[in-house]
C-alpha positions as CSV (number, residue, x, y, z in Angstrom):
1,M,64.4,77.7,109.4
2,N,63.2,74.7,110.6
3,S,63.8,71.2,110.3
4,R,61.7,71.0,107.5
5,D,64.0,73.6,105.6
6,C,66.9,71.6,106.2
7,R,66.3,68.4,104.4
8,R,65.1,70.9,102.0
9,R,68.5,72.6,101.4
10,P,71.0,71.6,104.1
11,D,73.5,73.5,102.6
12,L,71.8,76.5,104.6
13,F,71.4,74.7,107.7
14,R,75.4,74.1,107.7
15,S,76.1,77.8,107.2
16,N,74.4,80.4,108.0
17,L,71.8,79.6,111.1
18,Q,71.3,82.7,113.1
19,T,70.4,82.5,116.8
20,P,67.5,85.2,117.8
21,S,68.7,87.7,120.1
22,R,65.6,87.1,122.0
23,T,66.7,83.2,122.7
24,V,69.9,83.9,123.6
25,I,68.3,86.6,126.6
26,R,66.1,83.7,127.7
27,Y,68.6,81.3,127.3
28,R,71.1,83.2,129.6
29,R,67.7,83.6,132.6
30,L,67.8,80.0,132.4
31,L,71.1,79.3,132.7
32,F,71.0,79.4,136.4
33,G,68.7,76.6,137.9
34,A,67.3,75.0,134.1
35,C,67.0,71.6,134.5
36,G,68.5,71.3,138.0
37,V,72.1,72.5,136.7
38,V,73.8,75.9,137.6
39,V,76.4,76.8,135.0
40,F,79.4,79.3,136.0
41,G,79.8,82.8,134.6
42,C,76.6,83.7,133.3
43,G,75.6,85.7,136.6
44,G,72.3,85.7,138.1
45,G,71.1,83.4,140.5
46,V,68.3,81.7,142.2
47,S,66.5,83.9,145.3
48,D,64.2,82.0,148.0
49,G,62.9,85.4,149.1
50,T,65.1,85.8,152.3
51,G,67.5,88.3,151.4
52,P,71.1,88.4,150.0
53,I,73.1,85.7,151.9
54,A,76.9,87.4,153.3
55,P,79.8,86.5,151.2
56,V,82.2,83.8,152.9
57,D,85.2,82.8,152.0
58,S,85.5,78.5,153.2
59,T,89.4,79.3,152.2
60,K,89.9,81.4,155.2
61,P,89.6,81.3,158.7
62,P,87.5,83.4,160.8
63,V,88.8,87.3,161.0
64,G,91.3,87.5,163.9
65,T,91.7,83.4,164.1
66,V,94.8,82.4,161.9
67,E,95.3,78.5,161.9
68,R,98.1,77.4,160.8
69,G,99.5,73.2,161.0
70,T,101.3,70.6,159.7
71,I,100.4,67.9,157.8
72,T,101.9,64.7,156.3
73,V,100.9,63.3,152.8
74,R,101.5,59.6,152.6
75,V,101.3,58.4,148.8
76,E,100.2,54.5,148.7
77,T,100.2,52.7,145.3
78,D,96.2,51.5,145.1
79,P,96.0,47.8,146.1
80,A,94.8,47.3,142.1
81,D,97.8,48.1,140.6
82,A,100.7,46.7,143.2
83,T,101.6,43.7,141.4
84,I,102.5,46.6,138.2
85,A,104.7,48.6,140.6
86,S,106.4,45.1,141.8
87,A,107.5,44.5,138.9
88,V,109.2,47.7,137.7
89,G,110.5,48.1,140.8
90,M,109.1,51.1,141.6
91,S,109.9,53.0,144.9
92,L,107.4,55.6,146.7
93,A,110.5,57.5,147.7
94,G,111.3,60.8,146.0
95,L,108.1,61.4,144.8
96,T,107.5,64.9,143.8
97,V,104.0,65.5,145.4
98,R,101.7,68.9,145.1
99,L,99.6,71.1,147.7
100,T,97.6,73.6,145.8
101,R,95.3,75.5,148.3
102,Q,92.0,75.7,146.3
103,L,89.8,79.3,145.6
104,S,93.3,81.1,146.4
105,S,96.1,83.5,144.9
106,D,98.9,81.6,147.0
107,A,101.4,79.7,144.9
108,P,101.5,75.7,145.1
109,V,104.2,74.0,147.9
110,S,105.7,70.7,146.8
111,G,107.7,68.3,148.7
112,H,109.4,64.7,148.3
113,T,108.8,61.8,150.4
114,G,110.6,59.8,152.3
115,P,111.6,55.8,152.3
116,D,108.2,55.5,153.7
117,G,106.2,57.3,150.7
118,S,105.4,60.1,153.0
119,V,106.2,64.0,153.3
120,Q,105.3,66.8,155.3
121,F,103.8,70.1,155.0
122,S,104.5,72.5,157.7
123,N,102.6,76.3,158.4
124,L,99.5,75.7,156.2
125,L,96.6,77.7,156.6
126,E,93.4,75.2,156.9
127,G,91.4,75.4,154.0
128,V,90.9,73.0,151.1
129,Y,93.9,71.6,149.2
130,N,94.4,69.6,146.0
131,A,97.5,67.1,146.4
132,S,99.0,65.6,143.0
133,I,101.3,63.4,141.8
134,D,103.0,61.7,138.3
135,R,105.4,59.0,138.0
136,P,105.7,57.9,134.3
137,L,107.8,54.9,134.2
138,T,110.8,55.0,131.7
139,T,111.3,52.0,128.9
140,S,113.2,50.2,130.6
141,E,110.4,50.0,133.2
142,Q,108.1,49.3,131.2
143,A,110.2,46.2,129.4
144,R,110.0,44.5,132.7
145,L,105.9,44.7,132.7
146,P,104.3,41.4,131.1
147,V,103.5,41.4,127.9
148,T,99.4,42.1,129.0
149,D,100.6,45.2,130.9
150,R,103.2,47.0,128.8
151,D,100.0,49.8,128.0
152,V,101.0,51.6,131.5
153,S,103.1,54.1,131.3
154,V,102.8,56.2,133.6
155,F,100.9,56.0,137.6
156,A,99.1,59.4,138.8
157,G,97.2,60.4,142.1
158,A,95.7,63.2,143.3
159,A,93.3,63.7,146.6
160,T,90.9,66.9,147.9
161,I,92.2,67.4,151.4
162,V,90.1,69.3,153.7
163,F,92.9,70.0,156.0
164,T,91.8,71.6,159.3
165,P,93.9,72.1,162.1
166,P,94.4,69.0,164.6
167,L,94.2,67.3,161.0
168,R,97.6,65.3,161.2
169,E,97.9,63.3,158.1
170,A,96.5,62.4,154.6
171,T,96.8,59.7,151.8
172,V,97.3,60.1,148.2
173,P,96.6,56.6,146.3
174,L,98.9,56.3,142.9
175,V,97.7,54.6,140.4
176,A,98.2,52.8,136.7
177,S,96.9,54.2,134.0
178,R,94.9,51.5,131.9
179,R,94.4,51.2,128.5
180,G,90.7,50.6,128.6
181,S,88.1,50.3,125.5
182,L,85.8,52.5,125.1
183,M,86.2,56.0,126.9
184,I,85.0,59.6,126.9
185,S,87.6,61.1,125.7
186,E,86.8,64.9,125.7
187,V,84.8,68.1,126.2
188,F,83.3,70.8,125.2
189,V,81.6,73.2,127.4
190,Y,79.1,76.3,126.9
191,T,80.8,79.5,126.0
192,N,80.3,82.8,127.9
193,P,82.9,85.1,127.1
194,P,83.3,88.8,128.8
195,G,81.0,90.9,127.9
196,G,79.6,88.3,125.2
197,P,75.9,86.8,125.2
198,A,76.0,83.0,126.7
199,Y,76.0,80.2,124.2
200,G,75.2,76.5,125.1
201,F,74.2,75.0,122.1
202,G,78.0,74.1,120.6
203,T,78.6,72.0,123.4
204,Y,79.4,68.0,123.2
205,L,81.0,65.0,124.0
206,E,83.4,63.0,122.3
207,V,84.3,58.8,122.8
208,Y,87.3,57.2,122.0
209,N,87.9,53.7,121.1
210,A,91.3,52.2,122.5
211,A,91.1,48.8,122.0
212,D,92.4,46.7,119.3
213,T,89.3,45.9,117.9
214,T,86.1,47.2,116.5
215,I,83.3,48.2,119.2
216,Y,79.9,49.1,118.2
217,L,78.4,51.9,120.1
218,D,74.6,50.6,119.3
219,G,72.8,50.5,122.8
220,M,75.8,52.1,125.4
221,L,74.2,54.8,127.0
222,I,76.0,58.1,128.5
223,G,74.7,59.3,131.8
224,S,75.1,62.7,133.5
225,T,75.0,63.3,136.9
226,W,72.5,66.8,138.0
227,G,75.3,69.2,139.1
228,G,73.0,70.1,142.0
229,M,74.4,66.6,143.7
230,H,78.0,68.2,144.2
231,R,77.1,71.7,146.0
232,G,76.0,72.6,149.0
233,D,74.6,75.7,150.3
234,L,75.1,77.4,154.0
235,A,71.5,78.3,154.4
236,R,69.7,75.2,152.8
237,G,72.2,72.3,153.0
238,P,75.7,72.7,153.8
239,C,78.2,69.8,151.8
240,E,78.3,68.0,155.8
241,T,74.7,66.3,155.4
242,F,73.1,67.6,151.7
243,N,72.5,64.6,149.4
244,I,75.7,63.4,150.8
245,A,74.2,59.8,150.4
246,S,74.1,59.7,147.0
247,R,77.2,61.4,146.2
248,L,79.6,59.6,148.0
249,D,77.3,56.0,147.1
250,S,80.2,54.0,146.7
251,T,77.1,51.1,145.3
252,S,76.0,53.0,142.5
253,L,76.0,56.2,140.9
254,W,73.3,58.1,140.8
255,L,72.6,59.6,136.8
256,G,69.8,62.5,136.1
257,L,69.9,62.0,132.6
258,V,70.7,59.2,130.7
259,Q,70.9,58.6,126.6
260,A,71.3,55.7,124.4
261,F,73.3,55.7,120.9
262,P,71.4,54.4,118.5
263,G,71.1,51.3,116.3
264,A,69.8,47.9,116.6
265,G,73.1,45.4,117.4
266,R,75.6,46.3,114.5
267,E,75.0,49.6,112.9
268,F,77.4,51.8,114.7
269,P,80.8,51.3,114.7
270,I,84.1,52.5,116.1
271,A,87.5,52.0,115.1
272,P,90.4,51.0,117.2
273,G,92.2,54.5,117.2
274,Q,88.7,56.4,116.1
275,A,86.7,58.8,117.9
276,K,83.4,59.6,117.5
277,V,81.6,63.1,118.4
278,I,77.8,63.8,120.1
279,A,77.0,67.2,119.8
280,M,74.1,68.7,121.6
281,D,73.3,70.7,118.3
282,A,74.7,69.3,115.1
283,M,75.6,72.5,113.6
284,N,77.8,75.1,112.1
285,H,77.8,77.0,115.4
286,S,80.5,79.1,114.5
287,A,78.0,80.8,112.0
288,A,75.5,80.7,114.9
289,S,76.6,82.7,117.7
290,P,80.0,84.2,115.4
291,T,81.3,85.9,118.7
292,T,81.7,83.2,120.7
293,N,84.4,81.4,118.8
294,Q,81.9,78.0,118.5
295,V,83.0,74.8,116.4
296,D,81.5,73.5,113.0
297,L,79.6,70.3,114.7
298,S,76.9,70.1,111.8
299,N,79.4,66.8,110.5
300,A,79.0,65.5,113.9
301,A,78.8,61.5,114.7
302,F,75.4,61.9,117.0
303,E,72.7,64.7,118.5
304,Q,70.8,64.9,120.8
305,H,67.1,66.0,120.5
306,G,64.3,67.7,122.7
307,D,60.8,68.2,120.7
308,D,59.8,69.0,117.2
309,A,61.3,72.5,118.2
310,D,64.8,71.5,118.1
311,I,66.7,71.7,114.8
312,D,67.1,68.3,113.5
313,N,70.0,67.8,111.2
314,P,68.3,65.0,109.0
315,F,72.2,63.7,108.3
316,V,73.3,62.9,111.8
317,P,71.3,60.2,114.0
318,N,69.4,61.2,116.9
319,M,70.4,60.0,120.7
320,I,67.8,58.8,122.8
321,T,66.9,59.6,126.1
322,V,66.4,56.9,128.0
323,R,66.0,59.0,131.1
324,G,65.4,62.5,132.0
325,G,63.7,65.3,129.7
326,I,63.7,67.3,126.3
327,G,66.4,69.9,127.8
328,I,66.5,73.7,128.0
329,F,64.2,75.1,124.9
330,G,63.6,71.2,124.1
331,R,67.1,71.2,122.4
332,G,68.6,69.1,124.6
333,Y,71.5,69.3,127.5
334,L,74.8,71.4,127.8
335,V,77.9,69.8,128.8
336,T,78.5,71.9,131.8
337,P,81.2,72.2,134.5
338,S,79.6,70.9,137.2
339,N,78.8,67.3,136.6
340,S,80.3,64.2,135.9
341,Y,79.6,61.9,132.7
342,A,79.9,57.9,132.3
343,L,80.0,55.7,129.7
344,L,77.5,52.5,130.1
345,L,77.0,49.3,128.6
346,P,73.9,48.8,127.1
347,G,72.8,46.4,129.9
348,A,72.3,49.2,132.4
349,A,69.2,50.4,130.8
350,S,67.2,47.7,132.2
351,R,69.1,48.3,135.8
352,L,68.2,51.8,136.3
353,V,67.0,52.0,139.8
354,P,64.6,55.2,139.9
355,G,65.6,57.7,143.2
356,E,65.6,61.1,144.0
357,I,68.3,64.2,145.0
358,A,67.2,67.2,146.8
359,A,67.3,70.4,145.1
360,L,69.2,73.2,146.8
361,G,65.7,75.3,145.9
362,G,63.6,73.1,147.3
363,G,62.2,69.9,145.7
364,S,64.2,67.1,144.5
365,F,65.3,66.2,140.5
366,A,64.7,62.1,139.5
367,A,68.0,60.5,139.8
368,Y,68.9,56.8,138.5
369,R,71.4,54.5,140.4
370,V,73.5,52.1,138.1
371,T,76.3,50.0,139.6
372,P,79.7,50.2,139.2
373,A,79.6,46.5,136.8
374,F,77.6,48.3,133.7
375,I,80.3,51.6,133.8
376,L,83.0,51.8,131.5
377,D,84.4,55.5,132.2
378,V,83.9,58.4,134.5
379,L,85.0,61.9,133.9
380,S,84.2,64.6,136.4
381,V,85.1,68.7,135.6
382,L,84.3,71.4,137.3
383,G,84.8,75.8,136.6
384,T,87.9,77.0,138.1
385,P,88.7,78.3,141.5
386,E,88.6,81.7,139.4
387,E,85.4,81.5,137.8
388,T,83.8,79.7,140.8
389,K,84.6,82.4,143.1
390,S,82.6,85.1,140.5
391,T,79.9,83.5,140.5
392,S,76.7,85.0,142.5
393,W,75.8,81.8,143.5
394,Y,79.2,81.3,145.4
395,Q,79.4,84.6,146.6
396,G,75.7,84.1,147.9
397,G,77.1,81.3,150.0
398,G,76.9,78.2,147.8
399,R,79.5,75.8,148.0
400,I,81.2,72.9,145.7
401,C,81.6,69.9,148.1
402,T,84.2,67.5,149.2
403,P,85.1,64.6,148.0
404,F,82.5,65.3,144.4
405,L,82.6,61.6,143.7
406,S,83.0,58.4,146.2
407,P,86.5,57.4,144.8
408,V,85.1,54.1,143.3
409,F,83.9,55.5,140.6
410,E,86.2,59.0,140.5
411,R,89.6,59.9,142.8
412,D,89.4,63.8,141.8
413,V,87.8,66.4,139.7
414,A,89.4,68.6,137.0
415,Q,88.8,72.3,138.3
416,I,89.4,73.2,134.5
417,G,86.2,74.2,133.2
418,D,86.3,77.8,132.4
419,S,83.0,79.8,129.9
420,N,85.9,82.1,128.8
421,L,87.7,80.2,126.5
422,R,87.6,79.0,123.2
423,T,88.8,75.2,123.9
424,A,87.9,71.7,124.8
425,I,89.1,69.7,127.5
426,R,90.7,66.0,126.7
427,R,92.4,63.5,127.8
428,K,96.4,63.6,128.0
429,S,98.2,61.5,125.4
430,L,100.6,59.1,126.6
431,G,101.9,58.3,123.2
432,F,100.8,55.5,119.8
433,T,101.2,51.7,120.0
434,S,102.9,49.9,117.0
435,S,99.8,49.9,115.5
436,G,99.0,53.8,115.7
437,I,96.1,53.6,118.7
438,E,97.1,56.8,121.1
439,L,97.0,55.6,124.7
440,L,95.0,58.2,127.1
441,Q,95.6,58.9,130.3
442,R,92.8,56.7,132.4
443,T,93.7,56.6,136.0
444,H,89.9,57.9,137.3
445,T,91.6,60.9,138.5
446,S,90.0,63.4,136.3
447,S,92.3,66.5,137.7
448,R,95.7,64.3,136.7
449,D,93.7,62.8,133.8
450,L,92.5,65.9,131.3
451,E,94.5,69.4,129.9
452,Y,93.2,72.2,127.8
453,A,93.1,71.4,124.0
454,A,92.0,72.7,121.1
455,P,89.0,71.1,119.9
456,L,87.8,68.1,117.6
457,R,91.5,67.3,116.6
458,R,90.7,63.5,117.8
459,S,87.8,63.2,115.4
460,L,86.1,66.0,112.8
461,D,89.5,68.0,112.8
462,K,91.3,64.6,112.3
């Protein structure tokens, strides 16, 4: 069925589209390395012709050397939120700090901060740890805030700590959740159930208006980083040197793909408390791939459009590609658990600065830098530690780099992308305003702001 068929019979378009098996097979082959994206959980890999690389577990010391040590984690209020913390009389004492060792089955360890906001952890194996803190405000504390700040209901903090003795101290910033305005509220990554085919065409992003006034999406931009910007390889380029200038750039966010919402200015409103879905393909994916538990996106607000081979829903407006290509099979780009996604103001389109980032297999990808002044929101998602460890890419020496991005844009990535789950990844809810607008957690710390949830609750299934 082509786009002409869809226009003649929209009922067929919305129901029984079948994905040819050879397309699925080709799709699985292209997931690795396609468009600069490495997708977790699909098997396969990329070879440079030098033979296999012996697996290395970076969470364990070399055989015969068991290094353990002590570290003091110090919690500090982010300077931008010091006034709010002071207004509520928030103390840094008694906060629960949790340390979770990455790519390990070890149980998390926790401790409580002293009067100076610090807590000591002893007898730790060297490795990479995720530190996390949540500090909700009570109703009486919120009442002490100025009216303009009463949307703040929680402080949260997270940091990735590379612990190698004799490291002695690490700092975790505690950040107030700001209501903000327009934000990325939910993503749905590709599905690859055990024993089943990989399927990525049903991925989507959702944007949400947390403000009290209507916002027009016309001309606003959605961008994503190349997955390869966040990875290193023991053979081709370790994280200490590979793409570090772009990954940790505090002056600009480097994007590989940028798409714009259509419209001339006031054609696509999003009301307060409303969410809109941007689908890779606006179709009924539960019918197209019944064995992978997909969702029906035929009523999405927007969809990507690659080339004439792409199935185009005539009832759904197409996003406009500003930078980037036509995606996999000409059908657009996957939402994958290996990238950062950014929501940008319209003015960013004319101020994208071209550059390049290196590819692990050699060569480079085009990238475009955008300054913080044009960035409304950033969200970062990574595969779960278990799924990451299971991939041939990781077992062949690949590593996720730490930090994922400069903390100017994102303080800590959410390691919850699981291709085996039929679930969305969304921002946590902090309750509702008196006018019924849902407040979503937004501390620029994805590991604390995001959670698993049923898909589309704020939009199509509302």
